[in-house]
C-alpha positions in Angstrom: -37.7 4.6 5.8 -40.3 5.0 8.5 -42.4 2.3 10.2 -45.5 4.4 10.3 -47.8 5.0 7.3 -47.5 8.4 5.6 -44.6 9.5 7.8 -41.0 10.4 7.3 -39.4 13.3 5.5 -40.6 14.5 2.1 -37.9 14.2 -0.6 -39.9 15.3 -3.6 -43.5 16.2 -4.3 -45.7 17.4 -7.1 -49.1 19.1 -6.8 -51.7 18.0 -9.3 -55.4 18.7 -10.0 -58.0 15.9 -10.0 -60.2 16.1 -13.0 -63.9 16.8 -12.4 -64.9 13.6 -14.1 -61.8 11.5 -13.1 -62.4 8.2 -11.4 -60.1 6.7 -8.8 -58.7 4.1 -11.3 -58.0 6.9 -13.8 -56.3 9.0 -11.1 -54.3 6.0 -9.9 -52.9 5.4 -13.4 -52.0 9.0 -13.8 -50.3 9.2 -10.3 -48.3 6.1 -11.1 -46.9 7.7 -14.2 -46.3 11.1 -12.4 -44.7 9.3 -9.4 -42.4 7.2 -11.7 -41.3 10.2 -13.6 -40.7 12.2 -10.4 -38.7 9.2 -8.9 -36.5 9.0 -12.0 -35.9 12.7 -11.9 -35.3 12.8 -8.1 -33.3 9.6 -7.4 -29.9 11.0 -8.7 -30.3 14.0 -6.5 -31.1 11.8 -3.5 -28.0 9.6 -4.1 -25.8 12.8 -4.5 -27.3 14.1 -1.3 -28.5 17.3 -3.1 -32.0 17.2 -1.6 -32.8 18.5 1.8 -35.5 16.3 3.4 -38.6 18.3 4.6 -40.2 16.9 7.8 -43.9 16.3 7.6 -46.2 18.1 9.9 -47.9 15.2 11.7 -50.5 17.6 13.2 -51.9 17.8 9.6 -52.4 14.0 9.4 -56.0 12.8 9.0 -57.5 9.4 9.6 -59.3 7.3 7.1 -61.1 4.1 8.1 -60.6 1.0 6.1 -63.0 0.8 3.1 -65.7 -1.9 3.3 -68.0 -3.3 0.6 -70.9 -1.6 2.4 -69.4 1.8 1.8 -70.4 1.6 -1.8 -74.1 1.7 -1.0 -75.8 4.9 -2.3 -79.3 6.4 -1.8 -80.6 7.2 -5.3 -82.8 10.0 -3.7 -79.7 11.4 -2.0 -77.5 14.3 -3.0 -76.6 13.8 -6.7 -73.1 15.3 -6.5 -72.3 13.2 -3.4 -73.5 10.1 -5.3 -71.4 11.0 -8.3 -68.3 11.6 -6.2 -68.9 8.3 -4.4 -69.1 6.6 -7.8 -65.9 8.2 -8.9 -64.1 7.3 -5.7 -65.4 3.7 -5.5 -65.4 2.9 -9.2 -63.0 0.0 -8.9 -63.7 -1.2 -5.3 -65.9 -1.5 -3.4 -68.0 -0.2 -6.4 -71.2 1.8 -6.0 -74.5 0.0 -5.8 -78.1 0.3 -4.7 -80.9 -2.2 -4.1 -84.0 -2.6 -6.4 -86.6 -5.2 -5.5 -84.2 -6.7 -3.0 -81.5 -7.2 -5.6 -78.1 -5.5 -5.5 -77.4 -3.4 -8.6 -73.8 -2.3 -9.3 -73.3 0.9 -11.2 -70.5 0.6 -13.7 -71.0 3.9 -15.6 -72.5 7.2 -14.5 -72.3 10.9 -14.9 -73.4 14.2 -13.3 -75.4 16.2 -15.8 -77.3 19.4 -15.0 -77.0 18.6 -11.3 -78.5 15.1 -11.8 -76.8 11.8 -11.1 -77.4 9.7 -14.2 -76.8 6.0 -14.2 -75.8 4.7 -17.6 -74.6 1.1 -17.1 -75.2 -1.5 -14.4 -74.7 -5.1 -13.4 -77.8 -6.5 -11.8 -77.2 -9.2 -9.2 -76.7 -12.5 -11.0 -76.8 -10.7 -14.4 -74.5 -9.2 -17.0 -73.6 -5.6 -17.6 -76.2 -3.7 -19.5 -77.6 -0.2 -20.1 -79.7 1.2 -17.2 -83.4 1.7 -17.8 -85.1 2.9 -14.6 
């Protein structure tokens, strides 16, 4: 065990692809399953000392600031792919939103079709989830 975040030796790892439409919550569920399976498969080898720990290259480490609610704000006139990727990343929290007539509108379902960011479902400030009609 190491005191620092994302440090210490690697005992097992598995490379996966992130789906083009996959949201953060969907990826998280998939990673939990993959990680659990990998742990069950690897734990006996760790106990038997059959695994050689691989040190991490700390020069490859990157910094990510703490996410804030404001990070979910998008510009509807902005880059469609960036807006869609932000929607995928922030689908659970802080969620993606924009302002319309001074009211915050949360996007709950969206897609990228023919290079366009399409909003399908929203939650208007103080309202209930509904289909989006611009």
